C-alpha positions in Angstrom: -63.4 -40.7 3.2 -62.5 -39.7 6.8 -59.8 -42.0 8.0 -60.6 -43.7 11.4 -60.4 -47.1 13.1 -63.9 -47.8 11.7 -63.3 -46.8 8.1 -59.6 -47.7 7.5 -60.2 -51.4 6.5 -62.7 -50.5 3.7 -60.5 -47.6 2.6 -57.4 -49.9 2.2 -59.4 -52.8 0.6 -60.6 -50.3 -2.0 -57.3 -48.5 -2.6 -54.6 -51.1 -2.4 -53.8 -54.6 -3.7 -52.0 -55.6 -0.5 -55.0 -57.4 1.0 -57.3 -60.3 0.2 -60.8 -58.7 -0.3 -62.4 -62.0 0.8 -60.8 -62.2 4.3 -61.3 -59.9 7.3 -58.9 -57.1 7.7 -58.6 -56.3 11.4 -57.7 -52.7 12.3 -56.6 -51.7 15.8 -55.8 -48.1 16.9 -52.5 -47.6 18.6 -52.6 -43.9 19.3 -54.1 -43.6 22.7 -53.2 -40.3 24.2 -54.2 -41.5 27.7 -51.2 -43.8 27.6 -48.3 -41.7 29.0 -45.7 -43.6 27.0 -47.2 -43.2 23.5 -44.8 -41.2 21.4 -45.8 -39.8 18.1 -48.6 -37.7 19.4 -48.6 -35.8 16.0 -50.0 -38.9 14.2 -52.6 -41.7 14.4 -51.2 -45.2 14.3 -53.0 -48.4 13.5 -52.1 -52.1 13.2 -53.5 -54.1 10.4 -53.9 -57.9 10.6 -55.0 -60.3 8.0 -54.3 -63.9 8.6 -50.6 -64.2 9.6 -49.7 -60.8 8.0 -49.4 -57.7 10.1 -48.7 -54.1 9.1 -48.7 -50.6 10.7 -50.4 -47.6 9.2 -49.3 -44.0 10.1 -51.9 -41.3 9.4 -51.2 -37.6 9.7 -53.6 -34.7 10.3 -53.1 -31.1 11.0 -53.8 -31.6 14.7 -54.2 -34.4 17.2 -55.2 -34.4 20.8 -52.2 -34.5 23.1 -50.8 -33.0 26.3 -48.6 -30.6 24.4 -49.9 -27.4 22.8 -48.8 -27.1 19.2 -49.9 -25.1 16.2 -51.4 -27.1 13.3 -48.7 -29.0 11.4 -48.9 -29.6 7.7 -50.0 -33.2 7.2 -47.9 -33.4 3.9 -45.1 -34.3 6.3 -46.5 -37.9 6.0 -45.6 -38.4 2.4 -42.2 -36.7 3.1 -41.6 -39.3 5.8 -42.6 -42.1 3.4 -40.1 -40.8 0.8 -37.5 -40.7 3.6 -38.0 -44.3 4.3 -37.5 -45.1 0.6 -34.3 -43.1 0.6 -32.8 -44.5 3.8 -33.7 -48.1 2.8 -31.2 -47.8 0.0 -28.5 -46.2 2.3 -28.8 -48.4 5.4 -30.4 -51.7 4.3 -31.9 -53.8 7.1 -31.8 -50.7 9.4 -35.2 -49.3 8.5 -38.6 -51.0 8.2 -40.1 -51.8 4.8 -42.8 -49.6 3.4 -45.5 -50.8 1.1 -48.0 -48.1 0.1 -48.5 -44.3 0.5 -51.4 -42.0 -0.2 -50.1 -38.4 -0.4 -53.7 -37.0 -0.6 -55.1 -38.7 2.5 -51.7 -38.5 4.3 -51.0 -42.1 5.2 -48.6 -44.9 4.5 -48.2 -48.6 5.3 -45.1 -50.0 6.8 -43.7 -53.2 8.3 -44.9 -54.2 11.7 -42.0 -54.3 14.1 -43.8 -55.8 17.1 -41.4 -58.8 16.9 -38.7 -56.4 18.2 -38.5 -54.3 21.3 -38.4 -50.5 21.7 -34.8 -49.7 22.6 -35.8 -47.3 25.4 -37.7 -50.1 27.3 -35.0 -52.7 26.5 -32.5 -50.4 28.2 -34.8 -49.7 31.2 -34.9 -53.4 31.8 -31.2 -53.5 31.9 -30.7 -55.4 28.6 -27.1 -55.3 27.4 -26.8 -55.0 23.6 -23.1 -55.3 22.7 -23.5 -54.0 19.2 -25.7 -51.0 19.9 -23.1 -48.2 19.7 -21.7 -49.6 16.5 -25.2 -49.9 15.0 -26.1 -46.4 15.9 -22.8 -45.0 14.6 -23.1 -47.0 11.3 -26.7 -46.0 10.7 -26.0 -42.3 11.2 -22.8 -42.4 9.2 -24.3 -44.2 6.3 -27.3 -41.8 6.1 -25.3 -38.7 6.8 -22.4 -39.3 4.5 -24.5 -40.3 1.5 -26.7 -37.2 1.8 -24.0 -34.7 2.7 -23.3 -31.5 1.0 -19.7 -32.7 0.7 -20.7 -35.8 -1.2 -23.4 -34.7 -3.5 -23.2 -32.6 -6.7 -24.3 -29.1 -6.0 -27.6 -29.4 -8.0 -28.5 -32.6 -6.1 -27.8 -30.9 -2.8 -30.0 -27.9 -3.7 -32.8 -30.3 -4.7 -32.5 -32.3 -1.4 -32.4 -29.1 0.7 -35.5 -27.8 -1.0 -37.5 -31.1 -0.8 -36.7 -31.6 2.8 -37.1 -28.1 4.1 -39.7 -29.3 6.6 -40.3 -25.9 8.1 -43.0 -26.9 10.6 -41.0 -29.7 12.2 -37.8 -27.6 12.3 -39.7 -25.1 14.4 -40.7 -27.8 16.8 -37.0 -28.6 17.3 -35.8 -25.0 17.7 -38.8 -23.6 19.6 -39.8 -26.5 21.8 -37.3 -29.5 21.9 -34.2 -27.4 22.4 -35.7 -24.3 24.0 -35.7 -24.5 27.8 -39.2 -24.1 29.4 -40.0 -20.6 30.6 -42.0 -19.6 33.7 -42.8 -21.6 36.7 -45.6 -24.2 36.3 -48.3 -24.4 38.9 -48.7 -27.0 41.7 -45.1 -28.3 41.5 -43.9 -30.9 44.0 -40.8 -29.9 46.0 -38.8 -32.2 43.8 -40.1 -30.7 40.6 -39.4 -27.2 41.9 -35.9 -28.2 42.7 -35.4 -29.5 39.1 -36.6 -26.1 37.8 -34.2 -24.4 40.2 -31.3 -26.5 38.8 -32.4 -25.4 35.3 -32.4 -21.7 36.3 -28.9 -22.1 37.9 -27.6 -23.7 34.7 -28.9 -20.9 32.5 -27.8 -18.0 34.7 -24.3 -18.2 33.3 -24.2 -15.7 30.4 -21.8 -17.9 28.3 -24.1 -20.9 28.7 -27.2 -19.0 27.4 -25.1 -17.6 24.5 -23.7 -21.0 23.5 -27.2 -22.6 23.9 -28.7 -20.0 21.5 -25.9 -20.5 19.0 -26.4 -24.3 18.9 -30.1 -23.8 18.3 -29.4 -21.4 15.4 -27.1 -24.0 13.8 -30.1 -26.4 13.3 -31.3 -23.9 10.6 -28.0 -22.4 9.4 -25.5 -25.3 9.3 -26.8 -27.5 6.5 -24.4 -30.4 6.2 -26.5 -33.5 5.5 -29.9 -35.0 5.8 -30.6 -35.6 9.5 -33.3 -37.8 11.1 -34.2 -35.0 13.5 -35.9 -37.1 16.2 -33.4 -39.9 16.7 -34.0 -41.0 20.2 -34.3 -44.4 21.9 -38.1 -44.7 21.5 -37.6 -44.5 17.7 -35.3 -47.5 17.5 -36.5 -51.1 17.6 -34.0 -53.8 18.6 -33.1 -57.4 19.4 -29.7 -58.9 19.9 -29.5 -59.2 16.1 -31.7 -56.5 14.7 -31.7 -52.7 14.7 -34.4 -50.7 13.0 -35.1 -46.9 13.0 -38.6 -45.4 12.7 -40.4 -42.1 12.9 -38.6 -40.0 10.3 -41.1 -37.2 9.9 -38.6 -34.7 11.2 -36.2 -35.4 8.3 -34.5 -32.2 7.2 -31.0 -30.9 6.3 -28.9 -29.9 9.4 -25.5 -30.4 11.1 -23.8 -33.8 11.3 -23.7 -33.4 15.1 -27.4 -33.1 15.9 -28.6 -36.7 15.6 -25.6 -38.1 17.5 -26.1 -35.7 20.4 -29.9 -36.1 20.5 -29.6 -39.9 20.7 -26.9 -39.9 23.3 -29.0 -37.7 25.5 -31.0 -40.8 26.2 -27.9 -42.8 27.0 -26.8 -40.2 29.5 -30.3 -40.3 31.2 -30.1 -44.1 31.4 -26.6 -43.8 32.8 -27.8 -41.5 35.6 -30.7 -43.8 36.4 -28.6 -46.9 36.6 -26.0 -45.0 38.7 -28.7 -44.3 41.4 -29.9 -48.0 41.1 -26.3 -49.1 41.7 -26.0 -51.1 38.5 -22.4 -50.5 37.7 -22.2 -53.1 34.9 -25.0 -51.3 33.0 -23.3 -48.0 33.5 -20.1 -49.5 32.0 -22.1 -50.7 29.0 -23.7 -47.3 28.4 -20.4 -45.5 28.4 -19.2 -48.1 25.8 -22.3 -47.2 23.7 -21.2 -43.6 23.7 -17.6 -44.4 22.7 -18.7 -47.0 20.1 -21.1 -44.6 18.5 -18.5 -41.9 17.9 -15.7 -44.3 16.9 -17.9 -46.1 14.3 -19.3 -42.9 13.0 -15.8 -41.3 12.5 -14.4 -44.6 11.1 -17.1 -44.9 8.4 -16.9 -41.2 7.7 -13.1 -41.4 7.1 -13.4 -44.5 4.9 -16.0 -42.9 2.6 -14.9 -39.2 2.6 -11.4 -38.6 1.2 -9.2 -36.2 3.1 -8.2 -35.3 6.6 -11.3 -34.7 8.8 -9.8 -34.3 12.2 -10.9 -30.7 12.7 -14.4 -31.7 11.4 -14.5 -34.6 13.8 -13.6 -32.4 16.7 -16.4 -30.0 15.8 -18.9 -32.8 15.5 -17.8 -34.2 18.9 -18.0 -30.9 20.7 -21.3 -29.7 19.1 -22.9 -33.1 19.6 -22.0 -33.0 23.3 -23.7 -29.6 23.4 -26.9 -31.0 21.8 -26.7 -34.0 24.1 -26.7 -31.7 27.1 -29.4 -29.4 25.9 -31.8 -32.3 25.1 -31.0 -34.0 28.3 -31.6 -30.9 30.5 -34.8 -30.0 28.6 -36.4 -33.4 28.8 -35.9 -33.4 32.6 -36.9 -29.8 33.2 -40.1 -30.0 31.1 -41.3 -32.3 34.0 -43.2 -34.7 31.8 -43.3 -38.5 31.9 -39.9 -39.9 31.3 -39.5 -43.7 31.1 -35.7 -43.5 31.6 -36.3 -42.6 35.2 -39.8 -44.1 35.9 -38.2 -47.5 36.7 -36.8 -46.1 39.9 -38.3 -47.2 43.2 -39.5 -43.9 44.6 -39.8 -40.2 44.0 -36.6 -39.4 45.9 -34.5 -41.9 43.8 -36.1 -40.5 40.6 -35.3 -36.9 41.7 -31.7 -37.9 42.4 -31.3 -39.6 39.0 -32.8 -36.6 37.3 -30.6 -34.2 39.2 -27.5 -36.3 38.4 -28.5 -36.4 34.8 -28.8 -32.6 34.6 -25.4 -32.2 36.4 -23.7 -34.6 34.0 -25.2 -32.6 31.1 -24.1 -29.3 32.5 -20.5 -30.6 32.9 -20.4 -31.8 29.4 -21.9 -28.5 28.0 -19.6 -26.3 29.9 -16.4 -28.3 29.3 -17.1 -29.7 25.8 -14.6 -27.3 24.0 -11.8 -28.8 26.1 -12.8 -32.4 25.2 -11.1 -33.8 22.2 -12.0 -37.5 22.3 -15.0 -39.6 23.3 -12.9 -41.2 26.0 -12.3 -37.8 27.6 -16.1 -37.2 27.6 -16.7 -40.5 29.3 -14.0 -39.8 31.9 -15.7 -36.5 32.7 -19.0 -38.3 33.0 -17.5 -41.0 35.3 -15.7 -38.5 37.5 -18.8 -36.2 37.9 -21.0 -39.2 38.7 -18.5 -40.6 41.3 -18.2 -37.2 43.0 -22.0 -36.9 43.1 -22.4 -40.4 44.7 -19.7 -39.7 47.3 -21.4 -36.5 48.3 -24.7 -38.3 48.5 -23.2 -41.0 50.8 -21.6 -38.3 53.0 -24.9 -36.4 53.2 -26.8 -39.5 54.2 -24.2 -40.5 56.8 -24.4 -37.0 58.3 -28.1 -37.1 58.4 -28.0 -40.4 60.3 -25.6 -39.0 62.8 -27.7 -35.9 63.4 -30.8 -38.0 63.8 
């Protein structure tokens, strides 16, 4: 049976015992590629409602219509994701949604509906302060990284895990698209968009930057240390003041400890830049605390559950994660796509300033990361760079008023 919004109800009533066959099962498609904020363009998503019960179905095919050109992706990733949920539910209870059914042949699974929570990205865009956020991020990553690490597992378990979660197609998306800077100049760019691409060119002109950038990309494939989420950003986390749940695990693969941390904190840096231009200093203070709490909680849990002295390892994780943070941040801006972190700004000039500041902060972190030895030092560099940028902006505006 071809899975669609029209056929899914009959399919599930026939195949599963989750639903009452005498009551209507209402299916609603969520994957609307015309909605600029729909993530998960590689999959079809549906909500199921029967009485007071609600679920979400994730269905994978080789291709799906989207604004990004990708080669066909093996739909078997769907069952791999389902198994990842099963694994992580045991490692980080209450931090992942429940799953109820999977069909590896038709490439779909049913999971808990999280509509009672809010997507973290949009919660942050509204200016919501979540005091536990950094600690929750650090705990979730540490729990899932440590328990699945090469250091922790017997060698035969580790080999089996590496083989099962090879995930070649999704790994290529990370190395060849997510972390690789855009090449060539797109057509019909606005002056602001062209200026952002010019900033990217300036960043990459330094030979050491390009060399370091390529080395960090290579480590995604060569530095197998634990099972990583692979796509851990603020749209893949649902929150409330009391809840924290992580979704969208189809990128799960073995990789370096540092990648998930850096990739997530790239969103925090973008939000910090946007709130700096909006003049919301209290939110900026909170976001810097998220960065510090993430690292501190991660390292604390790691130390408590891994015997030995890990100071050199922690320094490597910190410095490499700052590299991935910078790369993801710069790439997201320079790809010139829709970006909710900045879309809450009042006008195109403010949006450009926030994006420019975000790229500048990322560049500073990337170029100076090997001299940074603590999260506090990284936050101090962010603050100093931001303050200098804002001072120059004020001076430029004052001079423009005088000249006018």
